[in-house]
C-alpha positions in Angstrom: 0.0 0.0 0.0 1.4 3.4 -0.9 1.5 6.2 1.6 0.2 9.6 0.8 2.9 12.2 1.3 1.8 15.3 3.3 3.7 18.5 2.6 5.4 20.4 5.4 2.9 23.2 4.9 0.0 20.8 5.2 1.6 19.4 8.4 1.7 22.9 9.8 -1.9 23.6 8.9 -2.9 20.3 10.5 -0.9 21.2 13.6 -2.8 24.5 14.0 -6.1 22.7 13.5 -5.3 20.3 16.3 -3.7 23.1 18.5 -5.5 26.3 17.7 -3.9 28.1 20.6 -0.3 27.3 19.4 1.9 30.4 18.9 3.5 30.9 15.5 6.9 31.2 17.1 6.6 27.7 18.7 5.3 26.2 15.5 8.0 27.9 13.5 10.7 26.3 15.7 8.9 22.9 15.7 8.8 22.7 11.9 11.9 24.7 11.1 9.9 27.1 9.0 10.2 30.9 8.5 7.9 32.9 10.8 6.1 34.8 8.0 5.2 31.5 6.3 3.9 30.1 9.6 1.7 33.2 10.1 0.3 32.7 6.6 -0.4 29.1 7.3 -2.0 29.9 10.6 -4.4 32.2 8.8 -5.3 29.5 6.4 -5.8 27.1 9.3 -8.0 29.6 11.2 -10.3 29.9 8.1 -10.6 26.2 7.9 -11.2 25.9 11.6 -13.9 28.6 11.5 -15.6 27.0 8.5 -15.7 23.6 10.1 -17.1 24.9 13.4 -19.7 27.1 11.7 -20.9 24.2 9.6 -21.2 22.0 12.7 -23.0 24.7 14.7 -25.2 26.3 12.0 -25.4 23.6 9.3 -24.8 24.2 5.7 -25.4 27.8 4.6 -27.1 29.2 1.5 -24.8 30.7 -1.0 -24.8 34.4 -1.2 -26.4 35.8 -4.3 -24.0 37.0 -7.0 -25.9 40.3 -7.7 -27.3 41.8 -4.5 -29.1 44.9 -5.6 -28.7 47.6 -8.1 -25.7 49.8 -7.2 -27.9 52.9 -7.5 -29.9 52.0 -4.4 -27.1 53.1 -2.1 -25.8 56.6 -1.9 -22.8 57.2 -4.2 -20.6 57.8 -1.1 -19.2 54.9 0.9 -20.8 54.1 4.2 -17.6 54.8 6.0 -17.6 58.4 4.8 -20.6 59.4 6.8 -22.1 58.8 10.2 -25.8 58.7 11.3 -26.7 60.2 14.6 -23.7 62.2 15.6 -20.0 62.4 15.0 -18.5 60.4 17.9 -17.0 57.7 15.7 -15.6 60.2 13.2 -13.6 61.8 16.0 -11.8 58.6 16.8 -8.3 57.9 15.4 -9.4 54.4 14.4 -13.1 53.9 13.9 -14.7 50.6 14.8 -15.6 49.8 11.2 -11.9 50.2 10.3 -11.2 47.3 12.8 -14.1 45.2 11.5 -12.9 45.6 7.9 -9.7 43.7 8.8 -11.8 40.6 9.7 -12.5 37.7 7.2 -15.4 38.4 4.8 -17.9 36.0 6.5 -17.3 37.7 9.9 -17.8 41.1 8.4 -21.1 40.0 6.7 -22.3 38.7 10.0 -21.3 41.8 11.9 -23.0 44.2 9.5 -26.2 42.0 9.2 -26.4 42.0 13.0 -25.9 45.8 13.2 -28.7 46.3 10.7 -31.0 43.9 12.5 -30.3 45.6 15.9 -31.4 49.0 14.7 -34.4 47.9 12.8 -35.6 45.7 15.7 -35.3 48.5 18.3 -37.1 51.0 16.0 -38.8 53.6 18.2 -37.6 52.2 21.5 -34.4 54.2 22.0 -34.1 57.0 19.3 -36.8 58.3 17.0 -38.0 55.7 14.5 -36.6 57.5 11.4 -33.1 57.8 13.0 -33.2 54.1 14.0 -34.1 53.1 10.4 -31.4 55.4 9.1 -28.8 53.7 11.3 -30.0 50.3 10.1 -29.9 51.5 6.5 -26.3 52.7 7.1 -25.3 49.1 8.2 -27.2 47.7 5.2 -25.2 50.0 2.9 -21.9 48.8 4.5 -23.1 45.2 4.2 -23.9 45.7 0.5 -20.4 47.1 0.0 -18.9 43.9 1.5 -21.2 41.7 -0.5 -20.2 43.5 -3.7 -16.5 43.3 -3.1 -14.4 41.3 -5.6 -12.9 38.3 -3.8 
C-alpha cells in the first residue's frame, strides 16, 4: 500500500487545526519554518477551523447571491464616509468599522447584518424611528459594500 505524502505546509496547517492556541513562534521552531510563512499558514488554518465549526453549529449555509441589488440603491458615497446620529466615531483615530474591515469576509457580513437587525428591531424604543431606520440602513449600505467586493 502506498503512503500519501503530506507536505510540510499541510503538516503545519494540521498542527494549527489540532492546536488552535499554538503560537506561530513555537510552530516555526517545531517545523523549522520561517515565521512569515507560519503566520500565513496559521491564517489558512484559522479559516478552515472557523468553516468547520460554523458548519457543525449552523449547518450548511445558503450561498450568497451574486448580484445583491442595483448599485444605484445606495448613496454614491461609501458608508464609511458618513455617520448617522452624531460624529462620535468620526472623532476617533481608528473607527470601529476600520477594525471590523480587517476581519474575514464572512465575519464582516455577520457583523453588518447583526448591526442592521439591531437598529431595525429596536425602532422607536431608543431613538426616534426615522433615526433608527437610518442607522439600520447605514449598516445595510456597509453590508452591500462587503457583498459586492471582488474576492
